[in-house]
Structures are given as C-alpha cells and as structure tokens.
C-alpha positions as CSV (number, residue, x, y, z in Angstrom):
1,M,12.7,-16.8,-9.9
2,G,14.2,-13.4,-10.6
3,N,15.5,-10.7,-8.4
4,V,13.0,-8.4,-6.8
5,V,15.8,-6.2,-5.4
6,E,19.0,-5.5,-7.3
7,M,21.6,-2.9,-6.2
8,R,24.9,-2.0,-7.6
9,G,27.3,0.5,-6.0
10,V,24.6,2.2,-4.0
11,T,25.8,5.1,-1.8
12,K,23.9,7.5,0.4
13,I,25.4,10.7,1.8
14,Y,23.5,13.0,4.2
15,H,24.4,16.6,4.5
16,S,24.1,18.2,7.9
17,G,25.3,21.3,9.8
18,S,24.9,25.0,9.2
19,R,25.5,27.2,6.1
20,Q,28.9,28.0,7.4
21,R,29.9,24.4,7.9
22,T,28.4,21.4,6.2
23,V,29.2,17.9,7.4
24,D,28.8,15.0,5.0
25,V,27.7,11.7,6.6
26,Q,28.2,8.6,4.4
27,A,25.5,6.2,5.5
28,L,25.9,3.7,2.7
29,R,29.3,2.9,0.9
30,G,28.9,1.0,-2.3
31,I,26.2,-1.5,-1.6
32,D,25.8,-4.5,-3.9
33,L,22.7,-6.6,-3.1
34,D,20.4,-9.1,-4.8
35,I,17.3,-10.4,-3.2
36,R,15.4,-13.0,-5.1
37,E,11.6,-13.5,-5.3
38,G,10.4,-15.7,-2.4
39,E,13.4,-15.1,-0.1
40,F,13.2,-14.4,3.6
41,V,16.2,-12.1,4.4
42,A,17.2,-10.3,7.6
43,I,19.3,-7.2,7.5
44,M,21.3,-6.9,10.7
45,G,23.9,-4.6,12.2
46,P,24.6,-2.3,15.1
47,S,23.2,1.2,15.5
48,G,24.7,3.4,12.8
49,S,25.6,0.5,10.5
50,G,23.3,1.7,7.7
51,K,20.6,-0.9,7.9
52,S,17.8,1.6,8.4
53,T,19.0,3.7,5.5
54,L,19.2,0.6,3.3
55,M,15.7,-0.3,4.3
56,H,14.4,3.2,3.4
57,I,16.0,2.9,0.0
58,I,14.7,-0.6,-0.7
59,G,11.2,0.7,0.4
60,L,11.5,3.8,-1.9
61,L,11.2,6.1,1.2
62,D,14.6,7.5,0.3
63,T,16.7,7.6,-2.9
64,P,20.4,6.8,-3.4
65,T,23.0,9.5,-3.8
66,D,24.7,7.3,-6.4
67,G,24.6,3.8,-7.8
68,R,21.8,1.7,-9.4
69,Y,18.7,0.3,-7.8
70,T,16.2,-1.8,-9.7
71,L,12.9,-2.9,-7.9
72,G,11.5,-5.8,-9.8
73,N,12.2,-4.8,-13.4
74,V,11.9,-1.1,-12.7
75,P,15.0,1.1,-12.6
76,V,14.4,3.6,-9.8
77,A,16.9,6.3,-10.7
78,G,15.4,9.6,-11.9
79,M,11.8,8.8,-10.9
80,R,9.7,11.7,-9.6
81,E,8.2,11.6,-6.1
82,D,4.7,10.8,-7.4
83,E,6.1,7.9,-9.6
84,L,8.0,6.6,-6.6
85,A,4.8,6.7,-4.5
86,R,2.8,4.8,-7.0
87,L,5.6,2.2,-7.4
88,R,5.9,1.9,-3.6
89,N,2.2,1.4,-3.1
90,R,2.1,-1.4,-5.7
91,K,5.3,-3.2,-4.8
92,I,6.0,-2.8,-1.0
93,G,4.0,-3.7,2.0
94,F,5.4,-2.1,5.2
95,V,5.3,-3.5,8.8
96,F,6.7,-1.1,11.4
97,Q,7.6,-1.6,15.1
98,A,5.0,1.0,16.2
99,F,2.0,-0.6,14.3
100,F,0.6,2.8,13.1
101,L,-3.0,1.7,13.4
102,L,-5.7,4.5,13.5
103,P,-7.3,4.2,16.9
104,R,-10.8,5.3,15.8
105,L,-11.0,2.6,13.1
106,I,-11.8,-1.1,13.7
107,A,-9.4,-3.7,12.4
108,Q,-11.2,-4.2,9.2
109,R,-11.2,-0.5,8.3
110,N,-7.5,-0.2,9.2
111,V,-6.7,-3.0,6.8
112,E,-8.9,-1.5,4.1
113,L,-7.1,1.9,4.2
114,P,-4.5,1.3,1.4
115,L,-7.3,0.1,-0.8
116,V,-9.3,3.3,-0.1
117,Y,-6.3,5.3,-1.4
118,R,-6.3,3.2,-4.5
119,G,-10.0,3.9,-5.1
120,L,-11.3,0.3,-4.9
121,P,-15.1,-0.1,-4.4
122,F,-16.3,-0.9,-0.9
123,S,-17.3,-4.5,-1.6
124,E,-13.8,-5.3,-3.0
125,R,-12.1,-3.6,-0.1
126,Q,-14.2,-5.5,2.4
127,R,-13.5,-8.9,0.7
128,R,-9.8,-8.3,0.6
129,A,-9.6,-7.0,4.1
130,H,-11.5,-10.1,5.4
131,A,-9.1,-12.4,3.5
132,A,-6.0,-10.6,4.8
133,L,-7.2,-10.7,8.4
134,Q,-8.1,-14.4,8.0
135,A,-4.6,-15.0,6.7
136,V,-3.1,-13.7,9.9
137,G,-5.5,-15.5,12.1
138,L,-7.7,-12.6,13.1
139,E,-11.0,-13.4,11.4
140,D,-12.6,-13.1,14.9
141,R,-11.3,-9.6,15.5
142,L,-12.7,-7.8,12.4
143,Y,-14.7,-5.3,14.4
144,H,-12.3,-4.7,17.3
145,Y,-10.6,-1.3,17.8
146,P,-6.8,-1.2,18.4
147,N,-7.3,-0.5,22.1
148,E,-9.2,-3.8,22.3
149,L,-6.3,-5.8,20.9
150,S,-3.1,-7.1,22.4
151,G,0.3,-6.0,21.1
152,G,0.7,-9.1,19.0
153,Q,-2.8,-8.8,17.6
154,K,-2.1,-5.1,16.6
155,Q,1.0,-6.3,14.8
156,R,-1.0,-8.9,13.0
157,V,-3.5,-6.3,11.9
158,A,-0.5,-4.2,10.6
159,I,0.7,-7.3,8.7
160,A,-2.7,-7.8,7.2
161,R,-2.8,-4.1,6.1
162,A,0.6,-4.7,4.4
163,L,-0.6,-7.9,2.7
164,V,-3.9,-6.5,1.5
165,Q,-2.4,-4.8,-1.6
166,E,-0.7,-8.1,-2.6
167,P,2.8,-6.5,-2.7
168,D,5.9,-8.1,-4.2
169,I,7.8,-7.5,-1.0
170,L,6.9,-7.4,2.7
171,L,9.3,-5.0,4.4
172,A,9.4,-5.3,8.2
173,D,11.3,-2.8,10.4
174,E,12.0,-4.3,13.9
175,P,8.6,-6.0,13.8
176,T,8.9,-7.5,17.3
177,G,10.4,-4.5,18.9
178,N,7.2,-3.6,20.9
179,L,6.1,-7.1,21.7
180,D,6.6,-9.5,24.6
181,S,8.4,-12.8,24.0
182,Q,5.3,-14.9,23.4
183,A,3.8,-12.3,20.9
184,S,7.2,-12.1,19.2
185,L,7.2,-15.8,18.6
186,E,3.7,-15.7,17.2
187,V,4.5,-12.9,14.8
188,L,7.7,-14.7,13.7
189,D,5.8,-17.9,13.2
190,L,3.4,-15.9,11.0
191,F,6.4,-14.6,8.9
192,D,7.5,-18.3,8.5
193,D,4.1,-19.2,7.3
194,L,4.0,-16.3,4.8
195,H,7.4,-17.3,3.5
196,R,6.3,-20.9,3.0
197,Q,3.5,-19.5,0.9
198,G,6.0,-17.8,-1.3
199,K,6.1,-14.2,0.1
200,T,9.3,-12.2,-0.2
201,I,10.2,-10.9,3.2
202,I,12.9,-8.4,4.1
203,M,13.2,-7.9,7.9
204,V,15.4,-5.3,9.6
205,T,16.4,-6.2,13.1
206,H,19.2,-5.9,15.6
207,E,18.0,-9.0,17.6
208,P,20.0,-12.2,16.8
209,D,17.2,-14.5,17.8
210,V,14.8,-12.6,15.5
211,G,17.3,-12.5,12.6
212,A,17.9,-16.2,12.9
213,R,14.4,-16.9,11.7
214,A,15.3,-15.6,8.3
215,K,16.8,-17.9,5.7
216,R,19.6,-15.5,4.9
217,I,21.3,-12.8,6.9
218,V,22.8,-9.6,5.4
219,R,25.1,-8.1,8.0
220,M,26.1,-4.5,7.8
221,H,28.9,-2.4,9.4
222,D,29.8,1.2,8.8
223,G,27.6,1.4,5.7
224,R,28.9,-1.7,4.0
225,I,27.7,-5.3,3.7
226,V,30.2,-7.5,5.6
227,V,28.5,-10.9,5.1
C-alpha cells in the first residue's frame, strides 16, 4: 500500500494585524508526514500546537506557505481553488464535531447531498445513501429528521455522508466533542469497524482516550511533530 498523504517541509504562516503593523504567526514549522493507505492515525496536541492547521491542509481547506504536499499521487502545489475543490470532493470525506446536518432534510437526503452536487441521478443517490446509512447502523432511521435523532445518531449520519462519496480518506475533527460518553464509544467503535474494512482514517483530537483508539498517534507542539 502506498502513501495517501505525503508532506515534506510544509510550513504555514498567517499574517495578522493592521496595515501599519503586520504580525506573522508561524502555525506549522517544517512538517514531514507520511500516512499510508488503510492507516488509522490520530493527530494530537494542545491548543495552538498546529493540529487544526495541519488538518485543514490535509483536507485541502487551506494551502501551505511552503513545502510539498502530495495527496494520493497528486501534487497539490499551484492548484487553483476549483481544482482543489474537485480533488477534495473526490478524495476526502469530512466528519466535524458540530455534525452540520441540514435540519429540514431527513437523514437520507442529508447523506445524498454530496452526490447531488456531483450530479448523480436520483436512483443512484438513493442507493448509495441507503448503503452508507446501513454501514453505520442507521438503516431504520432513513426518514428521520436531525431533531428526531440523538447526538450519536446525528454523528453517524454525518459519517455516512462522508462515506457516501467513497473517499480515499475519512478526516474527522474532534468527532466525539459534542457526544456523551456512551455515544462517543459507539462512534469510536464505528471508526474501528471502518478501519478494519480498510478505510484510511485521520482523526484530530485533544482527548487521550479518543486518540488511543487510533493505531498511530502523531503528536504536535508549537507547529512541529514531536513524536
């Protein structure tokens, strides 16, 4: 199996302040990172360590200031915004702490949304949404609205929405942050199942018990990988 993420010397500098005085904040300082197909990796570190910036760059939501990033076999440097968006939609499935489900859509329609944007016909969208919801154990919640679901069920719908495009990477940002302990365990068990099925999972978390579920931990401090 090859690398799905390959970074060499990646830096990220943010410019803030006024016209009279600009302050440069170096969020990433020369990151070298390889993540292989099928790995389950946790990125951990305290607030301000750079883990969120690293996640945004991995997910093509931001671009490096310097260095080289290859996603799959595709060098990212120099790509236009529309090219990044197309690559992101093909390669990355996102799971966020806040779920981001549309309240007026039933679970099935929420899961179908990425496929609508890709222009797939209704029958194919429906088939794939059903399969994705079944994969996360919610085949009996197809027609429920988000306000009819528990927190753990909402996150499972969000995971199904991430899986429905069959991405190369499932990128999870604090996926248990809004869940109680029992729902957190159920979602982490689901990630374990997906990993056993061969999914590549990259999870950003500051919680040691959550990070411990991954098979490898990448620890960050002051914009650098320390372990």
